[in-house]
C-alpha positions, 0 to 999 in steps of 0.5 A: 500500500504504501507503493501504491501511496509513492506512485500517487504522489509521483504523478501528482507530482508530475501533474503538478510539475507539466501544468506549472511547466504549460503556465509558465511557457503561455505567460512566457510567450504572451510577455514576447508578444507583449515586449514584441509588440511595444518594441514595434510600436517604439521603433516605428515611433523613432524612425516617425521622429527620425524623418520628420526631422529630417524634413524639418531639417531639410526644408530649413537648410533649402529655404522649403515651404516646410518653414514659411509657417516659422517665420509667419510666427516670428514676424518674418517677411516671406521675402527671400531670395529668389522672392518676388516683391510685393506691393504693400495692397498685395502685402495687406491681403496676405496679410490677412490671409495669414491671419485667417489661416492661424485662426482657422488652423487654430494657432490664434484666438478669436478675440487676437484673430480681431485685434489683428484684423482691426490693425490691419484694417487701420494699417490700411489706409497709410499702406495707400498714402505710401503707395500714392508717394511711390508713384509720384516719385 
């Protein structure tokens, strides 16, 4: 009878060992899968960041269209090498268009938009006077 008990306890021990082994294998596989997914997402994010920085650097170095918005937000002019000089009327209109675009894109608030548009509209008569003075010269 002692032999039967020993065989019984041995069989139970082997079953428990197999069950634990299966559980550890499944948990290990799930952790490996989760790690692979996280690693892939991080790698993709880093790659996108590198491409974005390269694009911005290229735009900045070669004076492309990508840095135009940055110049506008800093109050810089749109004129650069090879650009056509704008008349004061065109410049005022482009400033108003720029303000509209900044408002639509959410870069400035409605109150700021209205304040800047009012300032532009008040400045237009001075632009007309300057244009007339340029014509007379």
